[in-house]
C-alpha positions in Angstrom: -12.7 -44.8 -6.3 -12.8 -41.1 -7.6 -10.8 -38.3 -6.3 -11.4 -34.7 -8.1 -9.7 -31.4 -7.3 -11.6 -28.8 -7.0 -10.0 -25.1 -7.8 -10.1 -22.0 -6.8 -8.2 -19.2 -8.6 -8.3 -16.1 -6.1 -7.5 -18.1 -3.2 -4.8 -20.1 -5.0 -6.6 -23.1 -3.3 -7.9 -27.1 -4.2 -10.3 -29.1 -2.0 -10.5 -32.4 -2.7 -14.0 -34.1 -3.3 -13.7 -37.9 -2.8 -16.2 -41.3 -3.6 -16.0 -44.8 -3.3 -18.8 -47.3 -2.8 -21.5 -45.0 -1.5 -19.5 -42.6 0.8 -17.2 -39.4 0.1 -15.1 -37.8 1.9 -14.2 -33.9 1.5 -10.9 -32.1 2.2 -10.1 -28.2 2.9 -13.9 -27.5 2.0 -14.5 -23.9 0.8 -16.4 -22.1 3.0 -20.2 -22.1 1.0 -21.2 -25.8 1.0 -23.9 -25.4 -0.8 -22.4 -26.8 -4.2 -20.8 -30.4 -2.0 -24.0 -31.0 -0.9 -25.7 -30.7 -4.5 -22.9 -32.6 -5.6 -23.4 -35.1 -2.9 -26.7 -35.5 -3.4 -26.2 -35.7 -7.6 -23.8 -38.8 -7.2 -26.4 -40.1 -4.4 -23.3 -41.0 -1.7 -23.3 -40.1 2.0 -20.5 -37.7 2.9 -18.4 -40.0 5.7 -16.1 -37.3 6.8 -14.3 -34.0 6.3 -10.5 -33.9 6.7 -8.9 -30.8 7.2 -5.1 -30.6 6.7 -4.3 -27.7 9.0 -6.2 -24.3 10.7 -6.1 -22.5 7.3 -4.6 -18.9 7.9 -5.7 -17.6 4.6 -9.2 -18.8 4.2 -11.7 -19.6 6.0 -12.8 -22.9 5.6 -16.2 -24.3 5.0 -16.0 -27.5 7.9 -18.1 -26.1 10.5 -21.3 -25.4 8.2 -20.6 -28.9 5.9 -20.7 -30.5 9.0 -23.9 -29.0 10.8 -25.7 -29.8 7.4 -24.6 -33.5 7.3 -23.9 -34.6 10.0 -20.1 -35.7 8.9 -17.6 -35.5 11.6 -14.5 -33.0 11.2 -11.2 -34.5 10.8 -8.0 -32.9 12.0 -4.6 -34.3 13.2 -2.5 -34.8 16.6 -2.3 -31.4 18.0 -5.4 -29.6 16.7 -7.5 -28.1 19.9 -10.7 -27.2 18.6 -14.2 -25.3 20.2 -16.4 -27.3 18.0 -16.7 -30.6 18.6 -14.0 -32.6 15.8 -11.6 -35.9 15.5 -7.9 -35.1 16.7 -6.8 -38.3 14.7 -3.7 -39.9 15.8 -0.6 -40.4 13.6 -1.0 -43.7 11.8 -4.9 -44.0 11.9 -6.8 -45.1 8.9 -10.2 -44.1 8.0 -12.1 -46.0 5.7 -14.6 -44.5 2.6 -16.2 -47.4 0.9 -13.7 -49.9 -0.1 -10.6 -47.2 0.0 -8.5 -45.8 2.9 -7.5 -42.1 4.4 -4.4 -42.6 6.6 -3.3 -39.9 8.5 0.4 -38.8 8.5 1.2 -36.0 11.1 3.9 -33.6 9.3 4.1 -30.9 11.8 6.2 -27.8 10.7 4.0 -25.3 8.6 1.9 -25.3 11.6 1.9 -27.6 14.6 -0.8 -29.7 13.9 -0.4 -30.0 10.1 -1.4 -33.3 8.7 -0.6 -35.3 5.1 -3.7 -37.9 4.2 -2.5 -40.6 2.5 -5.1 -42.4 0.3 -4.5 -46.6 0.0 -6.8 -47.4 -3.0 -9.0 -50.7 -3.6 -6.1 -52.5 -3.4 -4.2 -51.1 -0.6 -1.7 -49.4 -2.3 -0.7 -45.9 -2.1 -2.6 -43.9 -4.2 -1.9 -40.2 -3.6 -1.0 -37.5 -0.9 -3.0 -34.7 0.3 -0.5 -32.5 1.2 -1.9 -29.5 2.6 0.3 -26.6 3.4 3.2 -29.6 4.3 4.1 -30.0 0.8 3.4 -27.7 -2.4 4.4 -28.3 -6.2 7.9 -26.9 -6.0 8.0 -25.3 -2.3 6.9 -26.0 1.6 5.0 -24.5 3.9 6.3 -21.5 4.9 7.0 -22.1 8.6 7.2 -18.9 10.2 3.0 -18.4 10.9 2.6 -20.6 13.7 5.7 -18.9 15.8 3.3 -17.7 18.7 1.2 -20.4 19.1 3.9 -23.5 18.9 6.1 -21.5 21.1 9.4 -22.1 18.8 11.3 -19.8 16.1 10.7 -20.0 12.7 13.8 -21.9 12.3 12.5 -24.5 15.1 9.6 -25.3 12.9 11.3 -25.7 9.6 13.8 -27.9 11.0 10.5 -30.0 12.3 9.3 -29.0 8.9 12.3 -31.2 7.5 12.2 -33.8 9.7 8.1 -34.3 8.5 9.0 -34.4 5.0 11.9 -36.9 5.0 10.6 -39.3 7.4 6.8 -39.1 6.2 6.6 -38.4 3.0 9.8 -38.9 0.7 9.9 -42.6 1.5 7.0 -43.0 -0.7 7.0 -44.2 -4.1 7.9 -41.8 -6.3 4.5 -42.7 -8.7 2.1 -41.2 -5.6 0.1 -38.4 -6.8 0.9 -34.8 -5.1 -2.4 -33.3 -3.9 -1.8 -29.7 -2.7 -3.7 -27.2 -0.7 -2.6 -24.2 -3.6 -0.3 -23.5 -6.2 0.9 -20.4 -7.4 -0.3 -17.1 -6.3 -0.9 -18.0 -2.4 0.9 -16.5 0.5 1.3 -19.5 2.0 4.6 -20.2 -0.1 7.0 -18.1 -1.7 8.0 -20.3 -4.9 5.0 -22.8 -5.5 5.1 -24.3 -9.5 1.5 -22.8 -11.3 1.0 -27.1 -12.0 -2.1 -27.8 -9.3 -1.1 -31.9 -9.4 2.3 -34.0 -9.8 3.4 -37.2 -8.8 6.2 -37.0 -5.9 8.7 -38.4 -8.0 9.4 -35.2 -10.4 8.6 -33.3 -7.0 12.1 -35.5 -5.5 13.5 -33.8 -8.5 12.7 -30.5 -9.1 12.1 -28.9 -5.4 14.4 -26.6 -4.1 13.5 -27.6 -0.7 13.5 -31.5 -1.2 16.9 -31.5 -3.1 18.6 -29.7 0.3 21.8 -31.6 1.4 21.1 -31.4 5.0 18.6 -29.8 7.7 20.7 -26.4 8.2 20.6 -26.1 4.1 17.0 -26.6 4.1 16.3 -24.3 7.1 18.0 -21.7 5.0 16.9 -22.0 1.9 12.8 -22.0 2.8 13.4 -19.6 5.4 15.4 -16.9 3.5 13.3 -14.1 1.4 10.3 -14.9 3.4 7.8 -11.3 3.0 5.5 -10.5 5.9 2.3 -12.5 6.0 -0.9 -10.7 5.6 -2.2 -9.3 8.7 -5.3 -11.1 8.2 -4.2 -14.3 9.0 -4.4 -14.8 12.1 -7.8 -13.9 12.8 -8.9 -16.5 9.8 -7.1 -19.1 12.2 -9.1 -18.2 14.9 -12.1 -18.6 12.7 -10.9 -21.9 11.5 -10.5 -23.3 15.1 -13.6 -21.2 16.9 -16.3 -21.7 14.3 -17.8 -19.0 12.4 -21.5 -17.6 12.0 -23.4 -19.6 9.0 -22.8 -18.6 5.6 -26.3 -19.1 4.9 -27.2 -15.8 7.4 -23.8 -14.3 6.1 -25.4 -14.2 2.4 -29.1 -13.1 3.7 -27.6 -9.9 5.3 -25.1 -9.2 2.2 -27.8 -9.7 -0.5 -30.1 -7.1 1.3 -30.7 -4.7 -0.8 -30.5 -0.4 0.6 -31.9 1.8 -1.4 -29.6 5.2 -1.6 -31.3 7.2 1.2 -30.4 3.7 3.2 -27.5 3.1 1.8 -26.2 6.8 3.3 -27.9 6.5 6.2 -26.1 3.1 6.7 -22.8 4.4 6.4 -23.3 7.7 8.1 -24.9 6.0 11.6 -21.9 3.2 11.5 -18.2 2.4 11.3 -18.8 0.6 8.0 -16.5 1.0 5.2 -17.7 1.6 1.6 -16.5 -1.3 -0.6 -16.9 -0.9 -4.4 -16.4 -4.0 -6.3 -16.6 -2.7 -9.6 -13.6 -2.7 -12.3 -10.9 -0.2 -11.8 -11.8 1.2 -15.9 -15.7 1.9 -14.3 -14.9 3.2 -11.0 -12.3 5.7 -11.4 -15.4 7.8 -13.5 -17.4 8.0 -10.5 -18.1 6.2 -6.8 -19.5 6.9 -3.6 -17.3 9.8 -1.6 -14.9 7.5 0.8 -15.8 4.7 -1.4 -12.7 1.7 -1.7 -12.3 0.0 -4.9 -11.2 -4.2 -4.6 -12.3 -5.4 -8.1 -14.0 -8.6 -8.3 -12.0 -9.0 -11.3 -8.9 -9.9 -10.1 -7.6 -11.2 -6.5 -10.5 -10.1 -4.7 -10.6 -12.0 -1.3 -6.6 -12.2 -1.0 -6.5 -8.1 -1.4 -9.8 -7.4 1.1 -7.7 -9.6 3.3 -4.6 -7.8 3.3 -5.9 -4.1 3.1 -9.0 -4.3 5.5 -7.5 -6.4 7.8 -10.0 -6.6 10.7 -12.7 -9.2 9.4 -15.1 -7.9 11.9 -14.8 -4.4 9.8 -19.0 -3.5 9.2 -18.9 -3.1 5.0 -21.6 -1.9 2.4 -21.5 -3.2 -0.6 -21.6 -1.3 -4.0 -21.4 -4.0 -7.3 -22.0 -3.9 -11.3 -26.0 -5.2 -10.8 -26.1 -9.5 -10.5 -23.0 -9.3 -8.6 -23.7 -9.1 -5.1 -24.0 -12.9 -4.2 -20.5 -13.0 -5.5 -19.2 -10.5 -3.9 -20.7 -11.7 -0.7 -19.3 -15.4 -0.9 -16.1 -14.1 -1.9 -15.7 -11.5 0.9 -17.2 -14.7 3.3 -14.0 -17.2 1.9 -12.2 -14.8 4.1 -13.9 -14.4 7.1 -15.3 -10.7 6.3 -18.9 -11.3 6.9 -19.9 -8.1 8.6 -22.1 -7.2 5.4 -24.5 -4.8 6.0 -26.2 -5.0 2.8 -24.9 -3.5 -1.0 -26.7 -0.4 -2.8 -30.1 -1.5 -4.6 -29.4 -0.8 -8.4 -25.9 0.0 -7.8 -23.7 3.2 -8.3 -26.5 4.0 -11.3 -29.0 4.4 -8.8 -26.8 6.9 -6.5 -26.5 9.3 -9.3 -29.5 9.0 -10.3 -31.2 10.3 -6.8 -29.2 12.9 -6.9 -26.0 12.5 -4.7 -22.4 13.3 -4.7 -19.8 11.3 -6.2 -16.5 11.6 -6.3 -13.7 10.6 -9.4 -9.6 9.8 -9.6 -7.5 11.8 -11.9 -6.7 9.3 -14.3 -4.8 9.9 -17.5 -3.4 7.4 -20.4 0.2 6.5 -20.8 0.6 8.9 -23.4 -0.7 11.8 -21.6 2.0 11.1 -18.5 5.1 10.6 -21.1 4.2 14.5 -22.3 3.6 15.5 -18.8 6.3 13.9 -16.8 9.2 15.8 -15.8 12.0 13.6 -14.4 13.9 15.7 -13.0 11.2 17.2 -11.0 8.5 14.8 -11.2 7.7 11.9 -8.4 6.2 8.6 -9.2 4.7 6.0 -6.9 5.2 2.4 -8.1 2.7 0.1 -6.2 4.1 -3.7 -7.5 5.7 -5.8 -5.9 9.7 -5.6 -5.2 10.3 -8.1 -7.5 8.4 -6.1 -10.4 10.2 -3.1 -9.2 13.5 -4.8 -9.4 13.2 -6.4 -13.0 12.3 -2.8 -14.3 10.6 0.7 -13.3 10.2 4.0 -14.6 13.8 5.8 -13.7 14.0 7.5 -9.9 10.4 6.1 -9.0 9.3 4.6 -5.7 8.2 1.6 -5.0 5.7 1.2 -2.6 3.9 -1.8 -3.1 0.4 -1.7 -2.4 0.3 -4.4 0.0 1.9 -2.1 2.7 0.0 0.9 1.7 -1.3 1.0 5.4 1.9 1.7 6.9 3.7 3.9 4.2 0.5 6.1 3.5 1.9 7.7 6.2 5.1 9.1 4.5 3.0 10.2 1.9 3.4 14.5 1.7 0.0 15.7 1.2 1.2 19.1 -0.8 4.2 17.2 -3.4 2.2 16.1 -6.6 3.1 12.6 -7.7 2.2 9.8 -10.4 1.1 6.7 -9.3 1.2 3.3 -10.7 0.7 -0.6 -11.0 1.5 -3.2 -13.4 -2.2 -2.6 -15.5 -4.5 -0.5 -13.2 -6.0 -2.8 -10.6 -3.6 -2.0 -7.9 -3.0 1.6 -8.5 -6.6 2.0 -8.6 -7.5 0.2 -5.0 -4.4 2.4 -4.2 -5.9 5.4 -5.3 -9.0 4.9 -3.7 -7.3 4.8 -0.9 -5.6 7.8 -0.3 -8.4 9.8 -1.5 -10.9 8.1 1.4 -8.1 9.3 3.7 -7.7 13.2 2.0 -4.7 12.8 -0.6 -5.8 14.3 -3.6 -2.7 15.0 -5.1 -1.7 12.3 -7.3 -2.4 11.7 -11.1 -3.1 7.4 -11.5 -1.8 6.2 -14.6 -4.4 3.6 -17.1 -3.2 0.9 -18.2 -0.2 0.8 -15.4 3.3 -0.2 -16.3 2.3 -2.1 -19.6 1.4 0.8 -20.9 4.2 3.0 -19.9 6.6 0.7 -21.0 5.6 1.0 -24.7 6.2 5.3 -24.5 9.8 6.8 -24.7 9.7 7.2 -20.4 13.1 6.5 -19.4 13.1 3.3 -17.8 15.5 0.8 -16.0 17.2 -2.3 -18.3 15.1 -5.1 -17.8 15.7 -8.2 -15.7 14.0 -11.2 -15.6 11.7 -11.4 -12.8 12.6 -14.9 -11.7 16.5 -13.4 -11.9 15.6 -11.0 -8.8 13.0 -13.0 -7.0 13.5 -15.0 -3.5 15.3 -18.3 -4.0 
């Protein structure tokens, strides 16, 4: 028996590859399936089942393509209403893979179909659980995402999650290994550990949610401090339920190389968004007017989902040469499949063709310290609330990037302001969106608060972020 976690940091997501005696199972696969097919071929095993712990909201799974290419059935837990062929397993149902068994433990609460898969080894001993978004390390799945589909309040769903944990998972032995669907950085929870694997016994000791004295306390603890989910979550759920266009087709479209003239014509004749994935330290020096910058070097896919939202939005890509396929792949993971092509030769080709370019007014933190007048100047800090609460420039306004589509309408286009985040990645996204919508009245600060903190700019007293984050 072999159990392998395939972890993708950008999505903070864990997929699982399991083999036993010539057969395999894959749990919660990523959108692009060629790596799995190559691995199956290399290991000389047959994919018997594709297990899905629930209808994911934060990424589009590869279940449909993988089933189409291998013939392996897709298995969900109870209450899963797919619009493609799948097995909606019953609670307690068992599936054999070689010499091992995977047992279905229906654990609703995060969603109504949420299921934990218990793996029993060759001797029949409970070995590990694939807990999906039911149980994370240090946390549990948020109970507010399925309210409309379940026709229940988040408190009712949290109560259901409490019952699931206490009747299905807590009775398992302490040495059972926990393999969650997500780790720290995912928006599916609020207090996840950086580790991606643990024992159930340790989680019983350290997980705040598993240490509540009663259901009422549990409901209060897991619902307190929940931030609104990213707007694209519902669209990803729909794709996971209904199916989607083959990733091969999406990749072929995205890899269509457009000359500067063709790219410009496509931008003018469609409602496509120009997405520039280059690093912020390069982007600000020159880019195609109206471009939005979301760098591949950071949490690219989640930010695309949070800022662009509509997965059907047509996209034209600008990348560093050689990064086209990576950009298309990572876009598809969160359901952005309508990619019309990319700029052949990158931004250099655009410049060489003599076409118009734009720049962002960026200064160093040292320049900011010289120019800043605390009594007159406005500063917008686009970091998360917890980062801002920990320490910030005195009198700065907190406008988290995740909510830019809400607060941008309140920006006074005639009043100058300084703009920063922690290091420059998020503030350049904000700067590009502001300029694409006609705002030019700001100066962005290179290096963000990390650089500002080493200057003499007045700042609030530092408070450890762990003390200001929701419990």
